[in-house]
C-alpha positions in Angstrom: -110.6 122.0 2.7 -109.5 119.2 0.5 -109.2 115.6 1.7 -105.4 115.7 2.1 -105.7 118.7 4.4 -108.5 117.0 6.3 -106.3 113.9 6.8 -103.4 116.1 8.1 -105.7 117.8 10.6 -107.1 114.4 11.7 -103.5 113.0 12.1 -102.6 116.0 14.2 -105.6 115.5 16.4 -104.9 111.8 16.7 -101.3 112.5 17.8 -102.6 114.6 20.7 -104.8 111.8 22.1 -103.4 110.3 25.3 -106.4 108.2 26.3 -105.6 104.6 25.4 -109.3 103.6 25.5 -110.1 106.2 22.9 -107.3 105.0 20.7 -108.7 101.4 21.0 -112.2 102.7 20.1 -110.8 104.5 17.1 -108.9 101.4 16.0 -112.1 99.3 16.3 -114.1 101.9 14.4 -111.7 102.0 11.5 -111.5 98.2 11.3 -115.3 97.9 11.3 -115.7 100.6 8.6 -113.1 99.0 6.4 -114.9 95.7 6.7 -118.2 97.3 6.0 -116.8 99.1 3.0 -115.3 95.8 1.7 -118.6 94.0 2.2 -120.5 96.7 0.4 -118.2 96.4 -2.6 -118.5 92.6 -2.9 -120.1 91.5 -6.1 -121.6 88.1 -6.8 -119.8 85.9 -9.3 -121.6 85.1 -12.5 -122.5 81.5 -13.0 -120.3 81.2 -16.1 -117.4 82.7 -14.2 -117.9 80.0 -11.5 -118.0 77.3 -14.1 -114.8 78.6 -15.8 -113.0 78.5 -12.4 -114.1 74.9 -12.0 -113.0 74.0 -15.5 -109.6 75.7 -14.8 -109.2 73.7 -11.6 -109.9 70.5 -13.6 -107.3 71.5 -16.2 -104.8 72.3 -13.5 -105.4 68.9 -11.8 -105.1 67.1 -15.2 -101.8 68.9 -15.8 -100.5 67.9 -12.3 -100.4 71.5 -11.1 -101.8 70.6 -7.7 -100.4 69.6 -4.3 -102.1 67.4 -1.8 -103.3 68.7 1.5 -100.8 66.4 3.3 -97.9 67.5 1.1 -98.8 71.2 1.6 -98.9 70.8 5.4 -95.4 69.2 5.3 -94.2 72.1 3.1 -95.6 74.7 5.4 -93.7 73.2 8.3 -90.4 74.0 6.5 -91.3 77.7 6.2 -90.7 78.4 9.9 
């Protein structure tokens, strides 16, 4: 059985569940597995990449491509 067929079977089984606590457990399990998968795939940044990010931030600052924390807070208030 290929993965698409397995997914369909799983969806069908899931749709038959009427126990809310089981659904909560499944949600929790999926969230934890996604986080674990994400964490396993994280790769450390190379030192030269880190330095380049710092240099880019300095160039952005020198070019005026920044916004102060206070100005950003005021701007965010208008988004609501």
